[in-house]
N, C-alpha and C positions, 0 to 999 in steps of 0.2 A: 177531306184530307185523308191520306193513307194511314192505316193503323200502325204501320211500321215506324211512324214518327214517335210513338210512345214506347220505345224500347226501355228495358230496365236501366240500362246505362244512362240514357238521356234523362229519364225520370229521376234517377239518383242525383245526377249533376244539377238539375234544376232545383231539386229539394235542398241539396247542400247550399246552393247559392241563396235560396230564400231564407234558410235558417241562418246563414252567415250574416245577412243583412237585417236580421231581426224580424222578418216577415212570417206571417202564419203560413205554414206549409199545408195547402189544401189541394185536392185533385183539380178543382176549378182553376185555381191560379196556375197550377202546373200546366194544365191544358192550354191556358192562354199563352204561357211562355213558349210552349212547344209549337203553337200555331195549329193545334188540332190533336186528334187521337181519340181512341175509345176511352170513355170514362171508366169502364170496367177494367180495362187493361191498366190504365193509369192508377186506379185505386188499388189493384193487386200489387203493382210495383211499389206504390206508396206504403202499403202495409209492410212489405219486405224491408223498405228503407227504415221505417219506424222500429221494426224488430231489431234491425242492425244497430240502430242508435241506442236502444234500450240495452242491448248486449254490451255495448261499449261503456255505458254507465255502470253496469254491473261489475265491470272489471276494476272500477275505482274502489279500492278497499279502504275502510276506516283505519286510521293509524292505530296499531296495537297499543294497549296500555304499557307494554314493556318499552316501546319506543318513546312514549310520552314521558317515561321516567328517566330517559337517557339524559335529558337536560339537567334534571335535578341531581342525578348521579355525577355528571360532569362537574357541576358547580361544587358539589360536596368534595370531589377529589381535588379540584383546584384550591378550594378553601383549606383542605387538609394539608396540601403541599405548602401553601403560603404560611399556614399556621406553624407547621414544623420548621420551615426555614426561619421564620421570625423568632420562634422559640430558641432555635439553635443559635441564631445571631445574638439574641439577648443573653443566652447562656454564655456565649463566648465573651461578650462584653462584660458580663458580671464577673466571669473568671478573670479576665484581664484587669478589671477594676480591683478585685480582691488582691491579685498578685501585685498590682501597682501600689495599692494602698499599703500592703505589707512591706514592700521594698521601700516605699517612701517613709513609712513609719520607722523602719529600721534606720533609714538614712537620717530621719529627723532625730531619732534617739541618739545616734552617733554624733550628729551635729550639736545637739544640746549638751551632750557630755563634753564635746570638745569646747563648746562655748564656756561651760562651767569651769573646765580645766583652765582655759585661757583667762577667765575672769579672776580666778584665784592665783593665777601665776603672775609674779611680779614683772616678768618680761613679756607679758602678753602683748601682742601686736594689735593695735586698733584696726589696722588694715585687714588682718586675717579675720578678725571678729566681724567686720563689715561684710567681707566676702561670704562668710558662713551665714550671716543673716540674709544675704541676698539669695544664697542657695535655698535657705529655708523658705523664703518667699516664693521662689520659683517652684519649689516642691508643692507648696500650698496651691499655687495656681494650677499645677498639673492635676492635683487631686480634684479641684473644682471643675476642671475641663472634663475629666473622666466622668464625674458625676453628672455633668450637663449632657454628655453624650448618652449616658444611660437613660436620662430622663427623656431625651428626644426619641430614642429607640422605643421606649415604652409608649410614647404618644403614637409613633408609627404603627406599633402593634395594635393599639386600640383602634386606630383608623382602619387598619386592615380587617379587624374583626367586624367593625361597623359596616364596612363595604361588603363583606361576606354575608352579613345579615340582610342587607338591602338586596343583594343579588338573589338570595334565597326567597325573600318576600316577593320580588318581581316574578320569580319563577312560579311561585304559588298562585299569584294573581293571574299570570298568563294561562296556567292550567285551568283555573276557575273560568276564565273567559272562554277558553276552548270548549269546556264542558257546557257552558251556557249557550254557546253558539250551536253545539250539537243538539241541545234541547230545542232551540228555536227552529233548527232545520227540521227536526222530527215533527214539531208542531205545524210547520208550513206544509210538510208532506201530508200530514193528517187532514189539514184544512183543504188542501188541493184534492185529496181523495173524496172528501165529503162534498165538495163543490161540483165535482165532475161525476160523482157516482161511480167512479172507477175504484174498485177494491184491490186491483192488482198493484202491489207496491212498486213493481219495476216500472210500469207505465206511469204511475203517479210521480215517481222520482224523475223520469224522463221529462214529463210535462212541467214539473216544478223547476227543473234546471235548464229547460230550453231557453235560448236567447229570445228576448222580446223587446218591442218598442211600441210607442203609441203612434197609430197611423193617422192619416188625414181624415177630413170630414167624410169623404166618400168611401173610407175603408173601415173595417171592423176595429173596434178598440179592444185590446187584450186586457 
């Protein structure tokens, strides 16, 4: 067959196709796919293809530590905003509670004074007394309602704090898993380098990350 069959473009195309399907990219297999060609020419183009692949792997940069901390910073900011809003809301409720209790206490004092005055008055009206007692009961119910609202808001604040703590713990665990994964990747690269005898970290990384699959009985097993 003519050597022109093994042009760089055709060798690159066949190599990409083999790699995409998880096959070992070898000069023999490329020559079979091309239907012929010089082994020397195919091997030269194959080395250029491998160098190009290694260069592409080198372009993948490890996430900077500053970026890794973005998630933690974001969670902290969200928690800070939620905490301030919750504290502000609780403060408003407490202020409202104090003002309401003060007004109700004053109203209660006035009502009690009026009741005492009516009790000591010969012409006290039983109907007026009953009305004032009803107002007193309503005031007590409103005080109880305000206290219940304050209790519920305190529970919501506690839940928000617990949620923030869980989010922070999940972020810590995710960071630890990422660090562990990086350590495992480094170990795999080191083992690959030892197994192949290749001390070039770029070639080792390309081989460790190249797509693979288990072949049939008549093919080599990776």
